C-alpha positions in Angstrom: 0.0 0.0 0.0 1.4 3.4 -1.0 0.9 6.3 1.3 1.9 9.9 0.8 2.8 10.3 4.4 6.3 9.0 3.7 7.0 11.5 0.9 8.7 14.6 2.3 6.5 17.7 1.8 8.1 21.0 0.7 8.4 23.9 3.1 6.2 26.5 1.6 6.6 30.3 1.9 4.7 33.2 0.4 6.7 33.3 -2.8 9.6 30.9 -2.6 9.6 27.2 -1.6 12.6 25.3 -0.3 12.4 21.5 -0.2 13.7 19.6 2.8 16.7 18.5 0.8 17.5 22.1 -0.1 17.2 23.2 3.6 19.5 20.3 4.6 22.1 21.2 2.1 22.0 24.9 3.1 22.5 23.9 6.7 25.4 21.6 5.7 27.1 24.5 3.8 26.6 26.8 6.8 28.2 24.2 9.1 31.1 23.5 6.7 31.8 27.2 6.2 31.4 28.1 9.9 28.6 30.5 8.9 26.6 31.5 12.1 23.0 30.5 12.4 22.0 34.2 12.5 22.9 34.6 8.8 20.2 34.1 6.2 20.2 32.6 2.8 20.2 35.3 0.1 18.5 34.3 -3.2 18.9 36.8 -6.0 19.1 37.2 -9.8 21.7 39.0 -11.8 21.9 39.7 -15.5 24.1 37.4 -17.5 24.4 33.7 -18.3 23.5 32.0 -21.6 19.8 32.7 -21.2 19.9 36.3 -19.9 19.5 36.0 -16.1 21.4 33.9 -13.5 20.5 32.7 -10.1 22.7 33.7 -7.2 22.9 32.1 -3.8 24.8 33.5 -0.8 24.7 34.2 2.9 24.0 37.6 4.5 24.0 38.4 8.2 21.1 41.0 7.8 18.4 41.6 5.3 18.4 44.8 3.2 15.8 47.4 4.0 13.4 46.4 1.1 14.1 42.6 1.3 11.3 40.1 1.6 12.2 38.0 4.6 10.9 34.4 4.6 11.5 31.4 6.8 12.0 27.8 5.6 12.9 25.0 8.0 14.3 27.4 10.5 16.4 29.3 7.9 15.9 32.9 7.2 15.6 33.6 3.4 16.2 37.1 2.0 15.1 38.2 -1.5 15.3 41.7 -2.8 12.2 43.0 -4.6 13.8 43.1 -8.1 14.9 39.4 -7.8 11.6 38.4 -6.3 9.9 39.7 -9.4 11.8 37.1 -11.5 11.8 34.1 -9.0 8.4 34.4 -7.2 6.9 30.9 -7.2 10.2 29.2 -7.5 10.9 25.9 -5.8 14.5 25.5 -4.7 15.6 21.9 -4.5 18.9 20.0 -4.1 19.8 17.1 -6.3 22.6 14.7 -5.6 21.7 12.1 -8.2 23.5 10.6 -11.2 22.6 13.7 -13.3 24.7 15.9 -11.2 24.9 17.5 -7.8 23.7 21.0 -7.0 20.8 23.3 -6.3 17.9 23.1 -8.8 15.6 26.1 -9.4 12.2 25.1 -10.6 11.0 28.6 -11.7 7.5 28.7 -13.2 8.3 32.1 -14.7 11.3 30.9 -16.7 10.4 30.8 -20.4 13.7 29.3 -21.3 16.6 27.8 -19.4 20.1 26.6 -20.4 21.6 23.2 -19.9 23.5 24.2 -16.8 20.3 25.0 -14.9 21.7 28.3 -13.4 20.6 30.6 -16.2 17.1 31.5 -17.4 15.1 33.9 -19.4 11.6 35.4 -19.0 
């Protein structure tokens, strides 16, 4: 008998979703890099990449004045308004399978993406 109770459910926020695997990998990176828990995960977008826009992940101690502040699995997540315009509705996952290891952005707004998965266009 198959039950959905054993399937991990994503951690949902207003505009961005982090899966449990993504949260676990962010926590691992923070521990490995000695990044204090008071820091938040910064999600942003910059111009460039083969499809026009690129995803950027980093850590900040404090949010900016205009940042949207979210919480996912005990992590603070900061997104500036310009980036939020392009990534609202995105599900951030982490893959460690045979097709490669890394963060995966499932962005419903992306009209085109490149093979590397870190560049998109709207």
